[in-house]
C-alpha positions, -999 to +999 in steps of 0.1 A: +036+162-193+009+188-180+000+173-148+019+161-118+020+131-095+006+152-065-021+166-086-032+130-095-029+120-058-052+146-045-082+132-066-074+095-061-085+080-028-057+065-007-037+053-036-010+030-028+010+035-060+044+047-061+053+081-078+071+064-107+041+041-113+018+074-113+045+090-136+041+062-161+002+065-161+007+104-165+030+098-196+002+076-211-025+102-206-001+130-219+004+110-252-034+105-254-044+139-248-017+152-274-027+127-300-065+132-295-070+170-281-040+190-288-055+202-321-088+213-305-097+248-293-091+235-256-068+258-235-035+248-221-052+247-184-081+225-198-058+201-212-039+200-179-070+192-161-081+166-186-048+148-182-051+146-145-084+132-145-075+107-174-045+096-154-070+089-125-091+070-149-064+049-163-053+039-128-087+030-117-094+008-146-061-011-143-045-012-108-069+003-084-103-005-093-131+012-075-157-010-056-193-005-062-204-031-037-186-050-011-198-077+014-180-095+042-198-128+047-194-142+013-163-120+005-178-106-025-168-074-044-184-058-075-164-032-092-178+000-110-178+001-148-184-022-175-159-037-198-158-018-229-176+013-215-144+035-221-142+068-201-176+065-190-168+036-168-152+055-139-162+089-124-126+101-134-133+093-169-167+109-168-149+141-154-125+140-184-155+140-206-172+167-191-144+189-191-139+185-229-164+210-246-152+200-280-171+165-274-140+147-288-137+124-256-174+116-255-170+106-291-141+084-283-158+069-253-189+063-275-170+038-297-163+060-328-127+044-325-127+009-313-106-023-309-123-055-318-108-090-305-114-119-330-110-153-318-088-176-339 
């Protein structure tokens, strides 16, 4: 793994996740980076940065969603991002895309690879 728990915590706002949980997310990000970006021209330093921001993205879309709008009276909350929007759905994912000058993450986020759910 390229990034560390402390590096991820520095970009997440007030995360309540334990270090072992963040480490699991780092492992997933590391595998993703290895599978999709290792063969590109990106430097080891840039792969580390992308892995860090990708980890924050994965945490944000699954465990610690970011609020776009909160209300108190009706106890309503709206979250950022749209289902199926890929890396573009969070500021962290958008940063990972911006760091990748090969365009690989942008292509992946735009759906050149996708999963379709079929109702039986």
